[in-house]
C-alpha atoms as a printed R data frame, in Angstrom:
    type eleno elety resid chain resno      x       y       z
1   ATOM     1    CA   MET     A     1 13.725  81.888 -50.521
2   ATOM     2    CA   VAL     A     2 17.321  81.551 -49.384
3   ATOM     3    CA   GLN     A     3 17.701  82.280 -45.689
4   ATOM     4    CA   THR     A     4 20.652  84.509 -44.814
5   ATOM     5    CA   PRO     A     5 22.917  82.759 -42.310
6   ATOM     6    CA   LEU     A     6 22.912  84.412 -38.919
7   ATOM     7    CA   SER     A     7 26.128  86.000 -37.733
8   ATOM     8    CA   SER     A     8 27.943  84.740 -34.657
9   ATOM     9    CA   GLN     A     9 26.893  87.852 -32.746
10  ATOM    10    CA   ASP     A    10 23.269  87.267 -33.727
11  ATOM    11    CA   LEU     A    11 23.410  83.673 -32.537
12  ATOM    12    CA   TYR     A    12 25.576  84.250 -29.485
13  ATOM    13    CA   PRO     A    13 24.980  87.777 -28.157
14  ATOM    14    CA   ASP     A    14 27.054  88.925 -25.196
15  ATOM    15    CA   SER     A    15 23.944  90.072 -23.328
16  ATOM    16    CA   ASP     A    16 20.513  88.619 -22.731
17  ATOM    17    CA   GLY     A    17 19.086  92.039 -21.972
18  ATOM    18    CA   LYS     A    18 18.369  91.133 -18.359
19  ATOM    19    CA   PRO     A    19 19.790  93.041 -15.388
20  ATOM    20    CA   MET     A    20 22.586  91.469 -13.393
21  ATOM    21    CA   ALA     A    21 20.517  91.768 -10.214
22  ATOM    22    CA   GLU     A    22 17.086  92.983  -9.185
23  ATOM    23    CA   ASN     A    23 18.030  94.394  -5.802
24  ATOM    24    CA   THR     A    24 21.038  95.412  -3.766
25  ATOM    25    CA   VAL     A    25 21.053  92.240  -1.653
26  ATOM    26    CA   GLN     A    26 21.222  89.990  -4.704
27  ATOM    27    CA   TYR     A    27 23.884  92.204  -6.287
28  ATOM    28    CA   ALA     A    28 25.998  92.182  -3.115
29  ATOM    29    CA   TRP     A    29 25.831  88.389  -2.983
30  ATOM    30    CA   ILE     A    30 26.874  88.010  -6.626
31  ATOM    31    CA   VAL     A    31 29.824  90.368  -6.201
32  ATOM    32    CA   ARG     A    32 30.830  88.661  -2.938
33  ATOM    33    CA   LEU     A    33 30.810  85.248  -4.589
34  ATOM    34    CA   VAL     A    34 32.766  86.307  -7.669
35  ATOM    35    CA   GLU     A    35 35.412  88.308  -5.800
36  ATOM    36    CA   ASN     A    36 36.000  85.663  -3.124
37  ATOM    37    CA   LEU     A    37 36.092  82.818  -5.638
38  ATOM    38    CA   ARG     A    38 38.652  84.718  -7.706
39  ATOM    39    CA   TYR     A    39 40.697  85.289  -4.573
40  ATOM    40    CA   LEU     A    40 40.395  81.615  -3.615
41  ATOM    41    CA   LEU     A    41 41.532  80.424  -7.048
42  ATOM    42    CA   ALA     A    42 44.086  83.168  -7.746
43  ATOM    43    CA   THR     A    43 46.959  80.670  -7.911
44  ATOM    44    CA   GLU     A    44 45.016  78.113  -9.963
45  ATOM    45    CA   THR     A    45 44.186  77.896 -13.654
46  ATOM    46    CA   ALA     A    46 40.547  78.814 -13.231
47  ATOM    47    CA   PHE     A    47 38.054  81.190 -14.807
48  ATOM    48    CA   VAL     A    48 35.485  82.824 -12.527
49  ATOM    49    CA   ALA     A    49 32.674  85.012 -13.839
50  ATOM    50    CA   GLY     A    50 29.416  86.565 -12.748
51  ATOM    51    CA   ASP     A    51 26.303  86.891 -14.906
52  ATOM    52    CA   LEU     A    52 28.177  85.799 -18.042
53  ATOM    53    CA   LEU     A    53 26.265  84.025 -20.799
54  ATOM    54    CA   TRP     A    54 27.393  80.432 -21.232
55  ATOM    55    CA   TYR     A    55 26.795  78.765 -24.591
56  ATOM    56    CA   PRO     A    56 27.482  75.029 -24.330
57  ATOM    57    CA   LEU     A    57 26.885  74.091 -27.982
58  ATOM    58    CA   PRO     A    58 27.453  75.662 -31.399
59  ATOM    59    CA   VAL     A    59 24.276  75.897 -33.459
60  ATOM    60    CA   LYS     A    60 23.321  77.189 -36.904
61  ATOM    61    CA   GLN     A    61 19.852  78.463 -36.120
62  ATOM    62    CA   PRO     A    62 17.896  79.472 -33.010
63  ATOM    63    CA   PRO     A    63 16.967  78.483 -30.425
64  ATOM    64    CA   VAL     A    64 20.406  78.723 -28.877
65  ATOM    65    CA   PRO     A    65 20.799  76.948 -25.520
66  ATOM    66    CA   CYS     A    66 22.364  79.227 -22.932
67  ATOM    67    CA   GLN     A    67 22.274  80.320 -19.315
68  ATOM    68    CA   ALA     A    68 23.950  83.101 -17.340
69  ATOM    69    CA   PRO     A    69 24.734  81.764 -13.856
70  ATOM    70    CA   ASP     A    70 25.024  84.415 -11.168
71  ATOM    71    CA   ALA     A    71 28.509  83.035 -10.560
72  ATOM    72    CA   MET     A    72 30.390  80.219 -12.228
73  ATOM    73    CA   VAL     A    73 33.751  78.506 -11.898
74  ATOM    74    CA   VAL     A    74 35.555  76.806 -14.769
75  ATOM    75    CA   LEU     A    75 38.577  74.885 -13.537
76  ATOM    76    CA   GLY     A    76 41.205  74.377 -16.212
77  ATOM    77    CA   ARG     A    77 40.508  77.596 -18.146
78  ATOM    78    CA   PRO     A    78 42.644  80.720 -17.804
79  ATOM    79    CA   VAL     A    79 41.506  84.066 -16.523
80  ATOM    80    CA   GLY     A    80 40.818  86.716 -19.132
81  ATOM    81    CA   ASP     A    81 38.149  88.937 -20.596
82  ATOM    82    CA   ARG     A    82 35.295  87.284 -22.465
83  ATOM    83    CA   GLY     A    83 32.071  88.657 -23.884
84  ATOM    84    CA   SER     A    84 30.487  85.262 -23.263
85  ATOM    85    CA   TYR     A    85 31.647  81.747 -22.506
86  ATOM    86    CA   LYS     A    86 31.456  79.685 -25.711
87  ATOM    87    CA   GLN     A    87 32.310  76.225 -24.486
88  ATOM    88    CA   TRP     A    88 33.541  74.870 -27.841
89  ATOM    89    CA   GLU     A    89 36.190  77.626 -27.853
90  ATOM    90    CA   GLU     A    90 37.305  76.677 -24.323
91  ATOM    91    CA   ASP     A    91 38.568  73.121 -24.888
92  ATOM    92    CA   ASN     A    92 34.916  72.102 -24.484
93  ATOM    93    CA   ILE     A    93 35.211  72.475 -20.700
94  ATOM    94    CA   PRO     A    94 31.878  73.340 -19.047
95  ATOM    95    CA   PRO     A    95 31.610  75.243 -15.778
96  ATOM    96    CA   GLN     A    96 31.997  72.724 -12.988
97  ATOM    97    CA   VAL     A    97 30.421  74.855 -10.257
98  ATOM    98    CA   VAL     A    98 27.602  77.405 -10.574
99  ATOM    99    CA   PHE     A    99 25.735  79.574  -8.086
100 ATOM   100    CA   GLU     A   100 22.305  81.166  -8.287
101 ATOM   101    CA   ILE     A   101 21.143  83.913  -5.920
102 ATOM   102    CA   LEU     A   102 17.360  84.131  -6.079
103 ATOM   103    CA   SER     A   103 15.398  87.360  -6.383
104 ATOM   104    CA   PRO     A   104 11.694  87.849  -5.574
105 ATOM   105    CA   SER     A   105 10.731  87.482  -9.250
106 ATOM   106    CA   ASN     A   106 12.368  84.061  -9.663
107 ATOM   107    CA   THR     A   107  9.908  81.189  -9.922
108 ATOM   108    CA   GLY     A   108 10.187  77.530  -9.081
109 ATOM   109    CA   GLU     A   109  9.745  76.690 -12.756
110 ATOM   110    CA   GLU     A   110 12.622  78.986 -13.679
111 ATOM   111    CA   MET     A   111 14.915  77.357 -11.142
112 ATOM   112    CA   ALA     A   112 13.884  73.890 -12.295
113 ATOM   113    CA   THR     A   113 14.751  74.888 -15.863
114 ATOM   114    CA   LYS     A   114 18.161  76.119 -14.758
115 ATOM   115    CA   GLN     A   115 18.809  72.941 -12.774
116 ATOM   116    CA   LEU     A   116 17.916  70.763 -15.775
117 ATOM   117    CA   PHE     A   117 20.158  72.839 -18.047
118 ATOM   118    CA   TYR     A   118 23.094  72.572 -15.666
119 ATOM   119    CA   VAL     A   119 22.633  68.829 -15.287
120 ATOM   120    CA   GLN     A   120 22.346  68.287 -19.040
121 ATOM   121    CA   HIS     A   121 25.436  70.318 -19.848
122 ATOM   122    CA   GLY     A   122 27.937  68.918 -17.394
123 ATOM   123    CA   VAL     A   123 27.863  71.052 -14.244
124 ATOM   124    CA   LEU     A   124 29.061  69.008 -11.279
125 ATOM   125    CA   GLU     A   125 27.981  71.302  -8.437
126 ATOM   126    CA   MET     A   126 25.142  73.822  -8.424
127 ATOM   127    CA   TYR     A   127 24.056  75.857  -5.421
128 ATOM   128    CA   PHE     A   128 20.927  77.982  -4.989
129 ATOM   129    CA   TYR     A   129 20.286  80.516  -2.234
130 ATOM   130    CA   ASP     A   130 17.382  82.846  -1.501
131 ATOM   131    CA   PRO     A   131 18.646  85.626   0.829
132 ATOM   132    CA   LYS     A   132 15.089  86.674   1.669
133 ATOM   133    CA   SER     A   133 13.898  83.302   2.953
134 ATOM   134    CA   ASP     A   134 17.352  81.798   3.660
135 ATOM   135    CA   ASN     A   135 16.303  78.808   1.575
136 ATOM   136    CA   PHE     A   136 19.385  76.948   0.376
137 ATOM   137    CA   TRP     A   137 19.765  73.843  -1.743
138 ATOM   138    CA   GLY     A   138 22.169  72.308  -4.204
139 ATOM   139    CA   PHE     A   139 22.884  69.354  -6.454
140 ATOM   140    CA   VAL     A   140 26.262  67.613  -6.508
141 ATOM   141    CA   ARG     A   141 27.804  64.769  -8.474
142 ATOM   142    CA   SER     A   142 31.323  63.501  -9.096
143 ATOM   143    CA   THR     A   143 30.995  63.021 -12.854
144 ATOM   144    CA   ALA     A   144 28.610  64.297 -15.511
145 ATOM   145    CA   ALA     A   145 27.228  60.775 -15.922
146 ATOM   146    CA   GLU     A   146 26.454  60.331 -12.241
147 ATOM   147    CA   ASP     A   147 23.064  60.995 -10.688
148 ATOM   148    CA   CYS     A   148 22.820  64.209  -8.677
149 ATOM   149    CA   THR     A   149 22.731  64.221  -4.888
150 ATOM   150    CA   LEU     A   150 20.386  66.799  -3.396
151 ATOM   151    CA   ILE     A   151 21.883  69.068  -0.746
152 ATOM   152    CA   THR     A   152 19.435  70.705   1.675
153 ATOM   153    CA   PRO     A   153 19.800  72.724   4.902
154 ATOM   154    CA   LEU     A   154 19.740  69.375   6.702
155 ATOM   155    CA   HIS     A   155 23.132  68.629   5.143
156 ATOM   156    CA   LEU     A   156 24.680  71.866   6.372
157 ATOM   157    CA   PRO     A   157 27.420  72.569   7.126
158 ATOM   158    CA   TRP     A   158 28.372  71.295   3.663
159 ATOM   159    CA   THR     A   159 31.793  71.377   2.009
160 ATOM   160    CA   SER     A   160 32.088  71.636  -1.771
161 ATOM   161    CA   PRO     A   161 33.956  68.554  -3.050
162 ATOM   162    CA   LEU     A   162 35.676  70.595  -5.781
163 ATOM   163    CA   LEU     A   163 36.333  73.978  -4.181
164 ATOM   164    CA   LYS     A   164 36.596  72.858  -0.521
165 ATOM   165    CA   ILE     A   165 34.543  75.882   0.570
166 ATOM   166    CA   ARG     A   166 32.044  75.350   3.378
167 ATOM   167    CA   PHE     A   167 28.403  76.447   3.413
168 ATOM   168    CA   GLU     A   168 26.763  77.059   6.770
169 ATOM   169    CA   LEU     A   169 23.415  78.581   7.765
170 ATOM   170    CA   PHE     A   170 23.202  80.833  10.814
171 ATOM   171    CA   GLU     A   171 20.334  82.815  12.298
172 ATOM   172    CA   ASP     A   172 21.290  85.827  10.187
173 ATOM   173    CA   GLY     A   173 21.639  83.833   6.964
174 ATOM   174    CA   LEU     A   174 24.122  81.859   4.889
175 ATOM   175    CA   ASP     A   175 27.871  82.152   5.325
176 ATOM   176    CA   ILE     A   176 30.554  80.618   3.134
177 ATOM   177    CA   PHE     A   177 34.035  79.823   4.408
178 ATOM   178    CA   TYR     A   178 37.407  79.328   2.756
179 ATOM   179    CA   PRO     A   179 39.176  75.987   3.246
180 ATOM   180    CA   ASN     A   180 41.251  77.656   5.987
181 ATOM   181    CA   GLY     A   181 38.088  78.614   7.881
182 ATOM   182    CA   GLU     A   182 38.014  82.314   6.987
183 ATOM   183    CA   ARG     A   183 34.632  83.720   6.037
184 ATOM   184    CA   PHE     A   184 33.756  84.998   2.573
185 ATOM   185    CA   ARG     A   185 33.607  88.769   2.923
186 ATOM   186    CA   ASP     A   186 32.366  91.693   0.915
187 ATOM   187    CA   PHE     A   187 35.011  93.199  -1.315
188 ATOM   188    CA   SER     A   188 34.826  96.406   0.733
189 ATOM   189    CA   GLU     A   189 35.811  94.391   3.813
190 ATOM   190    CA   ILE     A   190 38.754  92.866   1.956
191 ATOM   191    CA   VAL     A   191 39.908  96.291   0.780
192 ATOM   192    CA   ALA     A   192 39.509  97.734   4.275
193 ATOM   193    CA   GLU     A   193 41.547  94.886   5.767
194 ATOM   194    CA   ARG     A   194 44.276  95.327   3.153
195 ATOM   195    CA   ASP     A   195 44.326  99.073   3.821
196 ATOM   196    CA   ARG     A   196 44.486  98.423   7.564
197 ATOM   197    CA   ALA     A   197 47.340  95.942   7.123
198 ATOM   198    CA   GLN     A   198 49.186  98.382   4.868
199 ATOM   199    CA   SER     A   199 48.663 101.159   7.413
200 ATOM   200    CA   GLU     A   200 50.109  98.920  10.131
201 ATOM   201    CA   ARG     A   201 53.103  98.094   7.925
202 ATOM   202    CA   ASP     A   202 53.603 101.791   7.162
203 ATOM   203    CA   GLN     A   203 53.401 102.620  10.878
204 ATOM   204    CA   ALA     A   204 55.919  99.913  11.746
205 ATOM   205    CA   GLN     A   205 58.256 101.159   9.023
206 ATOM   206    CA   SER     A   206 57.842 104.738  10.286
207 ATOM   207    CA   GLU     A   207 58.773 103.597  13.807
208 ATOM   208    CA   ARG     A   208 61.837 101.758  12.459
209 ATOM   209    CA   ASP     A   209 62.829 104.843  10.471
210 ATOM   210    CA   GLN     A   210 62.375 107.017  13.574
211 ATOM   211    CA   ALA     A   211 64.482 104.669  15.675
212 ATOM   212    CA   GLN     A   212 67.197 104.632  13.018
213 ATOM   213    CA   SER     A   213 67.079 108.416  12.815
214 ATOM   214    CA   GLU     A   214 67.563 108.644  16.586
215 ATOM   215    CA   ARG     A   215 70.497 106.209  16.395
216 ATOM   216    CA   ASP     A   216 72.030 108.245  13.584
217 ATOM   217    CA   ARG     A   217 71.551 111.459  15.562
218 ATOM   218    CA   ALA     A   218 73.170 109.931  18.652
219 ATOM   219    CA   GLN     A   219 76.100 108.682  16.588
220 ATOM   220    CA   SER     A   220 76.485 112.130  15.038
221 ATOM   221    CA   GLU     A   221 76.590 113.666  18.524
222 ATOM   222    CA   ARG     A   222 79.272 111.167  19.571
223 ATOM   223    CA   ASP     A   223 81.286 111.938  16.455
224 ATOM   224    CA   ARG     A   224 81.095 115.687  17.106
225 ATOM   225    CA   LEU     A   225 82.124 115.180  20.721
226 ATOM   226    CA   ARG     A   226 85.053 113.031  19.623
227 ATOM   227    CA   GLU     A   227 86.182 115.699  17.185
228 ATOM   228    CA   LYS     A   228 85.905 118.390  19.868
229 ATOM   229    CA   LEU     A   229 88.031 116.403  22.305
230 ATOM   230    CA   GLN     A   230 90.626 115.797  19.643
231 ATOM   231    CA   GLU     A   231 90.750 119.549  18.950
232 ATOM   232    CA   LEU     A   232 91.468 120.055  22.645
233 ATOM   233    CA   GLY     A   233 94.309 117.556  22.439
234 ATOM   234    CA   ILE     A   234 92.457 114.887  24.305
235 ATOM   235    CA   ASP     A   235 92.473 111.322  23.001
236 ATOM   236    CA   PRO     A   236 88.875 110.087  23.362
237 ATOM   237    CA   ASP     A   237 90.075 106.491  23.365
238 ATOM   238    CA   GLN     A   238 92.091 107.116  26.523
239 ATOM   239    CA   LEU     A   239 89.137 108.385  28.473
240 ATOM   240    CA   SER     A   240 87.622 106.127  31.057
241 ATOM   241    CA   PRO     A   241 84.290 104.614  29.933
């Protein structure tokens, strides 16, 4: 019996059927990571995605190796819409940095499987965080051939060699900081700050416009007075100041 070749969509579906997040805390963390990483790398050639299936190798039959990191960074690849990340169509560049935000259903075996996958397929930095327990760890290496260095809370604060972002644990949980020291914020905070800054700019412009209007009104009054004096036969320029 001749087996019908599977289509590309059959082999490499754009969804694994799993939800992006299992709770609001996990979802908020994923969105925070993706939005801040995109902001951080806005001037770079870099692709940032959340919960996107990554296929490292082309295959002809299942099983198809893949993972969907909660957030991933691919330096050297342009921004743009993708249904999935097929590495062989992306100059064979793997994600260099991945993040996993744990949910209550995640198991140690599942995380170990993800870690092995990321190591085998070229990830240079991988970070794992459980918001419920504040457990944080990571694995870092300089090249794909190098052994991984384990990062634990004992190493914090820790700065990512590639992204230069800093991880730090506080009593209320993990915080991540930009290279300039600013904290990663929720997108709503970023929008609120932009709106506040725009409101301040609008207010300043309104005050400048008001001041200019008052200057124009004063000049108009002077011009009318000058005209009135001239009508009376008085030279305004000859008047004492």
